[in-house]
C-alpha positions as CSV (number, residue, x, y, z in Angstrom):
1,M,107.5,75.2,36.9
2,D,103.7,75.6,36.5
3,E,103.1,74.0,39.9
4,Y,104.6,76.9,41.8
5,S,104.6,79.8,39.4
6,S,100.8,80.1,39.7
7,S,101.1,80.8,43.4
8,V,103.0,84.0,42.8
9,P,100.7,87.1,43.2
10,I,100.4,89.2,40.2
11,R,101.3,92.9,40.6
12,E,98.0,94.7,40.9
13,T,97.1,97.5,38.4
14,A,95.7,100.9,39.5
15,G,92.2,99.9,38.3
16,R,92.2,96.8,40.4
17,I,93.4,98.6,43.5
18,I,90.7,101.3,43.1
19,R,88.0,98.5,42.7
20,R,89.3,96.8,45.8
21,S,89.3,100.1,47.7
22,I,85.7,100.9,46.7
23,F,84.7,97.4,47.8
24,T,86.4,97.9,51.2
25,F,84.7,101.3,51.5
26,L,81.3,99.7,51.0
27,Q,82.1,96.9,53.4
28,K,82.5,99.4,56.3
29,Y,80.3,102.1,54.8
30,Q,78.7,103.1,58.1
31,Y,82.0,103.8,59.8
32,F,83.8,105.5,56.9
33,T,80.9,107.8,56.1
34,S,80.3,108.8,59.7
35,T,83.3,108.9,62.0
36,A,86.1,109.2,59.3
37,A,84.2,111.6,57.0
38,L,83.2,113.8,59.9
39,L,86.8,113.9,61.1
40,A,88.0,115.0,57.6
41,F,85.1,117.4,57.1
42,P,86.8,120.6,58.7
43,F,89.9,120.1,56.5
44,A,87.7,119.5,53.4
45,A,85.6,122.6,54.1
46,L,88.5,124.9,54.6
47,T,90.2,123.5,51.5
48,L,87.2,124.3,49.3
49,L,86.9,127.8,50.8
50,S,90.6,128.5,50.3
51,Q,90.5,127.4,46.7
52,A,87.5,129.6,46.1
53,F,88.7,132.8,47.7
54,L,92.5,132.5,47.4
55,P,92.9,134.1,43.9
56,S,91.5,137.4,45.3
57,S,93.6,137.3,48.5
58,V,95.9,140.2,49.3
59,I,98.4,137.8,50.9
60,L,98.7,135.9,47.7
61,A,99.5,139.1,45.7
62,V,102.2,140.1,48.3
63,I,103.8,136.6,48.1
64,Q,103.7,136.7,44.3
65,R,105.6,140.0,44.3
66,R,108.2,138.6,46.7
67,F,108.8,135.5,44.6
68,R,109.0,137.5,41.4
69,S,111.7,139.6,43.0
70,L,113.5,136.5,44.2
71,F,113.3,134.8,40.8
72,L,114.6,137.9,39.0
73,A,117.5,138.2,41.4
74,A,118.3,134.5,40.9
75,G,118.5,134.9,37.2
76,F,115.3,133.5,35.9
77,P,114.3,135.2,32.6
78,P,111.0,137.1,33.2
79,S,109.8,136.4,29.6
80,S,109.7,132.6,30.3
81,E,106.2,131.1,30.7
82,L,107.6,128.7,33.3
83,F,108.6,131.7,35.4
84,A,105.0,133.0,35.6
85,I,103.6,129.5,36.2
86,L,106.0,128.7,39.0
87,N,105.4,132.1,40.6
88,L,101.7,131.6,40.7
89,K,101.6,127.9,41.7
90,L,104.3,128.2,44.3
91,S,102.6,131.2,45.9
92,Q,99.2,129.4,46.0
93,T,100.8,126.3,47.5
94,I,102.6,128.2,50.2
95,V,99.5,130.2,51.2
96,T,97.2,127.1,51.1
97,Y,99.7,125.0,53.1
98,F,100.1,127.4,56.0
99,L,96.4,128.1,56.0
100,L,95.5,124.4,56.2
101,L,98.4,123.4,58.4
102,P,96.5,123.4,61.7
103,F,93.7,121.3,60.2
104,S,95.9,118.9,58.3
105,L,97.9,118.2,61.5
106,S,94.8,117.6,63.5
107,F,91.5,116.6,61.8
108,L,93.0,115.1,58.7
109,L,95.6,113.0,60.6
110,L,93.0,111.8,63.0
111,A,90.8,110.7,60.1
112,K,93.7,108.9,58.5
113,A,94.6,107.2,61.9
114,Y,91.0,106.0,62.2
115,I,90.9,104.6,58.6
116,I,94.3,102.9,58.9
117,K,93.4,101.3,62.2
118,S,90.1,100.1,60.8
119,L,91.8,98.4,57.8
120,S,94.5,96.8,59.9
121,N,91.9,95.4,62.3
122,R,91.5,91.7,62.1
123,K,87.8,91.9,62.5
124,P,86.7,94.3,59.7
125,A,83.1,94.4,60.9
126,E,84.0,96.0,64.2
127,E,84.8,99.7,64.8
128,P,88.3,100.2,66.3
129,P,88.2,101.5,69.9
130,F,89.3,105.1,70.5
131,S,92.4,104.2,72.4
132,S,93.7,102.0,69.6
133,W,93.5,104.4,66.7
134,I,94.3,107.6,68.6
135,S,97.7,106.0,69.5
136,L,98.6,106.2,65.7
137,Y,98.5,110.0,65.8
138,K,102.0,110.4,67.0
139,P,103.8,108.4,64.2
140,L,101.5,110.0,61.6
141,F,102.3,113.5,63.0
142,Q,106.1,112.8,62.9
143,T,105.9,111.4,59.3
144,Q,103.8,114.4,58.2
145,I,106.3,116.9,59.5
146,C,109.2,115.0,57.8
147,S,107.2,114.7,54.6
148,S,106.8,118.4,54.5
149,L,110.5,118.8,54.7
150,V,111.0,116.3,51.9
151,I,108.6,118.2,49.7
152,L,110.4,121.4,50.5
153,S,113.7,119.8,49.6
154,A,112.2,118.5,46.3
155,N,111.1,122.0,45.4
156,A,114.5,123.5,46.3
157,T,116.2,120.8,44.2
158,C,114.0,121.6,41.2
159,F,114.6,125.3,41.4
160,S,118.4,124.7,41.7
161,I,118.4,122.6,38.5
162,L,116.3,125.2,36.7
163,L,118.5,128.0,37.9
164,F,121.6,126.1,36.8
165,A,120.1,125.5,33.3
166,F,119.1,129.1,32.7
167,N,122.5,130.4,33.9
168,C,124.3,128.0,31.6
169,F,122.3,129.3,28.6
170,D,123.0,132.8,29.7
171,V,126.8,132.2,30.0
172,L,126.8,130.5,26.5
173,G,125.0,133.6,25.1
174,I,121.9,131.7,24.1
175,S,118.9,133.9,24.7
176,S,116.6,133.2,21.8
177,L,112.9,132.6,22.4
178,G,113.1,129.0,21.1
179,A,115.9,128.1,23.6
180,L,113.9,129.6,26.5
181,L,110.8,127.7,25.4
182,F,112.8,124.5,25.2
183,V,114.4,124.9,28.7
184,S,111.0,125.9,30.1
185,S,109.3,122.8,28.7
186,V,112.1,120.4,29.9
187,G,112.1,122.1,33.3
188,A,108.4,121.8,33.7
189,V,108.6,118.0,32.9
190,V,111.5,117.5,35.3
191,Y,109.8,119.5,38.0
192,S,106.5,117.6,37.6
193,I,108.3,114.2,37.7
194,I,110.3,115.0,40.8
195,L,107.5,116.5,42.7
196,A,105.0,113.8,41.8
197,N,107.3,111.0,42.9
198,A,108.0,112.9,46.2
199,Y,104.3,113.2,46.8
200,V,103.5,109.6,46.2
201,I,106.4,108.4,48.4
202,C,105.3,110.7,51.2
203,N,101.7,109.5,51.0
204,L,102.9,105.9,51.1
205,A,105.1,106.7,54.1
206,L,102.1,108.2,55.9
207,V,100.2,104.9,55.5
208,L,103.2,102.9,56.4
209,S,103.7,104.8,59.6
210,G,100.2,103.9,60.7
211,M,100.4,100.3,59.6
212,E,103.7,99.6,61.2
213,N,103.6,102.2,63.9
214,C,106.9,103.9,63.0
215,G,107.2,107.6,62.2
216,G,109.6,110.1,60.9
217,Y,112.3,109.6,58.2
218,L,112.3,105.8,58.8
219,A,108.8,105.5,57.4
220,I,109.9,107.6,54.3
221,L,113.0,105.4,53.8
222,K,110.8,102.2,54.0
223,A,108.4,103.8,51.5
224,C,111.2,104.4,49.1
225,V,112.2,100.8,49.2
226,L,108.6,99.5,48.9
227,I,107.6,101.6,46.0
228,Q,110.4,100.3,43.8
229,G,108.9,99.1,40.5
230,R,105.5,100.4,41.5
231,S,106.0,104.2,40.8
232,S,103.8,104.1,37.7
233,T,100.9,102.5,39.6
234,A,101.3,105.0,42.4
235,L,101.2,107.9,40.0
236,S,98.1,106.5,38.2
237,L,96.3,106.2,41.6
238,A,97.4,109.8,42.6
239,V,96.2,111.2,39.2
240,S,92.8,109.4,39.6
241,I,92.2,110.7,43.1
242,N,93.4,114.2,42.2
243,I,91.0,114.4,39.2
244,A,88.1,113.4,41.5
245,L,89.1,116.1,44.1
246,A,89.5,118.7,41.3
247,A,86.0,117.8,40.0
248,M,84.6,118.4,43.5
249,E,86.4,121.7,43.7
250,A,85.0,122.7,40.3
251,L,81.5,121.7,41.5
252,F,82.0,124.0,44.6
253,Q,83.1,126.8,42.4
254,Y,80.1,126.5,40.1
255,R,77.4,125.8,42.6
256,I,78.5,127.9,45.6
257,V,81.1,130.6,44.6
258,R,79.4,131.5,41.4
259,A,76.0,131.7,43.1
260,Y,77.5,133.8,45.9
261,R,79.0,136.3,43.5
262,L,75.8,136.6,41.5
263,A,73.5,136.9,44.5
264,L,76.0,138.8,46.7
265,S,74.2,137.4,49.8
266,P,74.5,133.8,51.1
267,N,71.3,132.0,52.2
268,S,70.5,128.8,54.1
269,S,70.2,126.6,51.0
270,M,73.5,127.8,49.7
271,A,75.2,127.0,53.0
272,L,73.6,123.5,53.2
273,E,74.7,122.7,49.7
274,G,78.2,123.9,50.4
275,M,78.3,121.7,53.5
276,F,77.1,118.8,51.5
277,I,79.8,119.3,48.9
278,G,82.4,119.6,51.7
279,Y,81.1,116.3,53.1
280,L,81.5,114.6,49.7
281,Y,85.0,116.1,49.5
282,G,85.8,114.5,52.9
283,I,84.5,111.1,51.6
284,L,86.9,111.4,48.7
285,L,89.7,112.0,51.2
286,V,88.6,108.9,53.0
287,I,88.7,106.9,49.8
288,D,92.1,108.3,49.1
289,T,93.4,106.9,52.4
290,I,91.8,103.6,51.7
291,V,93.5,103.4,48.3
292,G,96.8,104.2,50.0
293,C,96.3,101.3,52.5
294,I,95.4,98.8,49.7
295,F,98.3,100.0,47.7
296,F,100.7,99.6,50.7
297,K,99.5,96.0,51.3
298,S,100.1,95.2,47.6
299,C,103.6,96.7,47.7
300,R,104.4,94.8,50.8
301,T,103.3,91.5,49.4
302,N,105.2,92.0,46.2
303,F,108.3,93.2,48.1
304,K,108.3,90.0,50.1
305,I,108.1,87.9,47.0
306,D,110.8,89.9,45.2
307,R,113.1,89.7,48.3
308,D,112.7,86.0,48.8
309,D,112.3,85.0,45.1
310,R,112.3,81.4,46.3
311,H,109.5,78.8,46.9
312,P,109.7,75.4,48.7
313,V,109.4,72.4,46.4
314,Q,109.1,68.8,47.5
315,I,111.4,66.4,45.7
316,P,110.5,62.7,46.2
317,I,113.3,60.4,47.2
318,E,113.1,56.8,45.8
319,D,114.9,53.7,46.8
320,V,116.6,51.3,44.4
321,N,113.3,49.5,43.7
322,G,111.6,52.8,42.6
323,K,109.4,53.1,45.6
324,S,109.0,56.5,47.2
325,F,109.7,56.5,50.9
326,A,110.6,60.1,51.7
327,S,110.5,63.7,50.4
328,L,113.0,66.5,50.7
329,N,112.0,70.1,51.1
330,T,114.3,72.3,49.1
331,L,114.3,75.8,47.6
332,K,114.0,76.3,43.9
333,E,114.9,79.5,42.3
334,L,112.1,81.2,40.4
335,P,112.8,81.8,36.7
């Protein structure tokens, strides 16, 4: 058993995948920090600007009022903390999504196509030609559109579950503050789990569509199969990347937005520093895509091993005198 069990690849942890991703990034540093980062820069810059000036937006206030009326009509208790959090976060997500949609479907997808083609290239030292990586844009675009519909469906499912729970408590006559707090806490946990798993599946599907040149719902279905047993690793990777992106957004808030509100007049140094932070944000988006590619390769390798679950073993065949004259290749089931 030891002769063949050692050849089975061990499931990689999130820390190992991040280390491999950083090593891959440093291997092709000149390409990832030039072409890929510059392609992602417009999306990164607009994301930072939207996060900085969105709370004071008039459009956000209008959408919050609309959602508040919708939630009240649906039966959500206005005294619930979950009600206020969902109203704010959902309004911010919708405004940010539609604001960034043209850039996410153009610059960000082009940057991802370049990175995926670079990592799937057999000669890692060479930059992929334009015609090779631009051809990946179509499947990535199809998968991105389908992923948006999946995220929308996940949100709708969560709201339906929460609405059903609150209405059940209302029918049973349970309206105490403790009961509402309990339902709100459980609802927040369920909402986070469903939405987080939907996001990691869609991110893996986007990488898969570039690696295997298949787009749409087929890539999402394949991602659902590949990620089986690796959801905790995917969530750990997503949390690590999101923490880094949030830190960069906080840096932009402190260095640029705070200075702008104190000085009330932008200057050249503030603009250059803001562009530099946006460039660093773009590099983090590049690393995020590299992490997704490394994680996809790890999932595909382990999926093949789990699917086959068999290894060839040579069994010697001896004659009556005890001399070996042949061997038989057979398949031995892994323990």
